[in-house]
C-alpha positions in Angstrom: 151.3 86.2 28.5 148.7 83.5 29.5 149.4 81.4 32.5 146.5 79.3 33.5 146.4 75.6 32.1 144.6 75.9 28.7 140.9 74.8 29.0 140.7 73.2 25.4 142.9 71.7 22.9 142.7 74.7 20.8 144.6 76.9 23.1 147.7 74.7 22.9 150.0 74.9 20.0 149.3 72.1 17.1 152.1 71.7 15.1 151.6 70.3 11.7 152.0 67.1 10.7 155.8 66.0 10.9 157.4 64.1 7.5 159.7 62.3 10.2 159.3 58.7 11.4 160.8 59.4 14.7 159.7 58.1 17.8 158.2 60.3 20.9 159.5 59.3 24.3 158.0 60.6 28.1 160.1 61.2 30.8 158.9 60.3 34.1 161.8 62.1 35.9 159.7 64.7 37.7 157.4 61.9 39.1 159.8 59.5 40.5 160.2 59.6 44.2 164.0 58.4 43.6 164.6 62.0 41.9 163.2 64.1 45.0 165.7 66.2 46.8 164.8 68.2 49.9 165.8 71.6 49.4 165.6 75.1 50.0 166.9 78.2 47.8 167.3 81.6 47.5 163.7 82.1 46.1 162.8 80.1 49.0 165.0 80.1 51.9 162.9 79.0 54.6 160.5 75.7 55.0 157.0 76.4 56.5 156.5 80.1 55.6 154.6 80.8 53.0 155.3 84.4 52.3 155.3 86.4 48.8 159.0 84.5 48.2 156.9 81.1 48.4 154.3 82.1 46.0 156.6 84.1 43.7 158.4 80.5 43.7 155.2 78.7 42.9 153.6 80.4 40.3 157.2 80.0 38.3 157.0 76.5 38.9 153.7 76.1 37.9 154.4 78.5 34.7 157.3 76.1 33.9 155.4 73.2 34.1 152.7 74.8 31.6 155.3 75.2 28.8 155.9 79.0 29.1 159.0 80.4 28.0 160.6 82.6 31.0 163.3 84.5 31.8 166.5 83.3 34.1 165.2 85.5 37.1 162.6 83.5 37.4 164.5 80.3 38.5 166.5 79.7 41.9 170.3 80.9 41.6 171.2 79.0 44.5 169.8 75.5 45.5 171.2 73.8 48.6 169.9 70.7 50.8 167.3 71.7 53.8 169.8 69.8 56.2 167.6 66.3 56.3 169.7 64.5 53.5 173.3 62.9 54.2 176.0 64.9 53.4 177.0 62.6 50.8 173.8 62.4 48.9 174.3 62.2 45.2 172.3 63.9 42.8 171.2 62.3 39.3 171.7 64.0 36.0 168.1 65.3 36.7 166.4 65.7 39.8 163.6 67.8 41.2 164.4 70.6 43.5 161.1 71.5 44.9 158.9 72.2 42.0 162.1 72.9 39.5 163.9 70.3 37.6 167.5 70.8 37.9 169.9 69.1 35.2 173.9 68.3 35.4 176.4 69.7 32.9 176.3 66.3 31.0 172.8 66.5 30.4 173.1 70.3 29.1 175.9 68.9 26.7 173.3 66.8 25.1 170.3 68.9 25.0 172.7 72.0 23.4 173.1 69.8 20.3 169.2 69.7 20.1 166.5 72.0 19.0 164.8 73.5 22.3 162.4 75.6 20.6 161.5 78.4 23.3 163.3 76.1 26.0 166.2 77.2 28.2 168.8 75.9 30.7 169.8 78.4 33.5 173.0 78.3 35.8 172.4 77.3 39.2 174.9 77.0 42.3 174.1 73.4 44.0 175.3 73.1 47.4 175.2 71.4 50.6 173.4 73.0 53.9 176.1 74.4 54.6 175.6 76.7 51.5 179.4 76.6 50.7 180.4 73.0 50.0 179.5 72.0 46.1 177.5 68.6 45.7 180.2 67.9 42.9 182.9 69.7 40.6 180.0 69.9 37.8 177.9 72.8 36.6 174.3 72.6 37.7 171.4 74.2 35.7 167.4 74.8 36.2 165.4 73.6 33.0 162.9 75.7 31.2 160.5 73.5 29.3 159.5 76.5 27.2 157.4 74.7 24.6 153.9 73.6 25.0 152.7 70.8 22.5 149.0 69.2 22.0 150.5 65.2 22.8 148.4 63.1 25.0 145.1 61.4 23.9 142.7 61.7 26.4 140.3 59.2 24.7 143.4 56.4 25.2 144.0 57.0 29.0 145.9 53.7 29.6 149.2 55.0 31.1 147.9 58.2 32.9 145.3 58.5 36.0 142.3 61.7 35.5 142.8 64.3 38.2 139.9 66.4 38.3 140.3 69.7 39.8 137.8 72.2 41.8 137.5 74.1 38.6 136.1 71.2 36.6 139.2 71.1 34.6 140.5 67.2 34.0 144.2 66.9 33.9 146.2 63.6 33.9 149.0 62.6 35.8 151.3 59.6 34.6 150.7 56.3 36.0 154.3 55.7 36.9 156.7 52.9 36.0 155.4 52.7 32.2 155.8 49.9 30.2 157.2 50.5 26.5 154.3 51.9 24.1 151.5 52.0 27.0 151.0 55.8 26.6 149.4 56.6 23.0 150.5 60.1 21.8 149.7 62.4 18.8 152.6 61.6 15.9 152.1 65.2 15.1 153.7 66.6 18.0 156.9 65.5 17.1 156.9 68.9 14.7 159.3 71.8 16.4 161.2 71.2 19.7 162.8 67.9 20.7 161.9 68.8 24.3 158.3 69.8 25.9 155.3 69.5 27.7 151.6 69.0 27.4 150.3 71.2 30.1 147.2 68.6 30.9 150.0 66.1 32.1 151.5 66.6 35.4 154.5 65.4 36.4 156.2 64.4 33.1 157.6 65.9 29.8 158.4 64.3 26.5 161.3 64.0 24.3 162.0 63.3 20.3 163.2 59.7 19.6 166.7 61.6 18.6 166.9 63.3 22.0 166.0 60.2 23.6 168.8 58.0 22.3 171.2 60.4 22.6 170.5 60.5 26.5 170.5 56.8 26.4 174.2 56.9 24.6 175.2 59.2 26.9 173.8 56.8 30.3 172.1 60.1 32.1 170.6 58.9 35.0 167.3 60.0 36.3 165.5 60.5 33.2 163.2 57.3 33.4 162.1 56.9 29.8 159.7 54.8 27.8 158.9 55.0 24.2 155.1 56.1 23.4 152.9 54.7 21.0 152.4 57.4 18.2 149.1 57.8 16.6 
């Protein structure tokens, strides 16, 4: 299984042009500070000790962000507050627990009506720092994106920032607080799954217009969706 970020567009799945005139929306959920929750988990039970457990969790999260389909054992089974947050801290319908994205039961009900392709959701126990008190009576799930598509247009970087790595690979980071139609994407990426990532774009993911409409209709919080310009 390939675990490194593709070095060329040829390494990405490039779906055939779709006949639908649907839209593509981008989510800033992983990027927004409002969505970050300071947590620990059964994968990373302590802060500041970069041992084998940390390495495993880091690699799992990185592969998830590449759109790789993964089994449940690559994700936390129990996530809990690290003790710095208020005991009454609330959680939106999608949030970031360290490098993993977690979604609510309400979100999963919406997702299950759409094509997740090779993506999946895996149940996770979400509690306060005492590891016993649930944060709510609802279920929570780790989100495995599971799908990668050639979506962004580097030649049209408006709405993104270039990030050059030490290995000279250029990635892109959403600029944050996008305006409607500010980010240009490839219309062909509509084909296939309704939820996906472009591995070259950090801290963001895409959804079809159909899924975006359902998320908005359900009034799910934390997605921070913006429609893209499709070319």
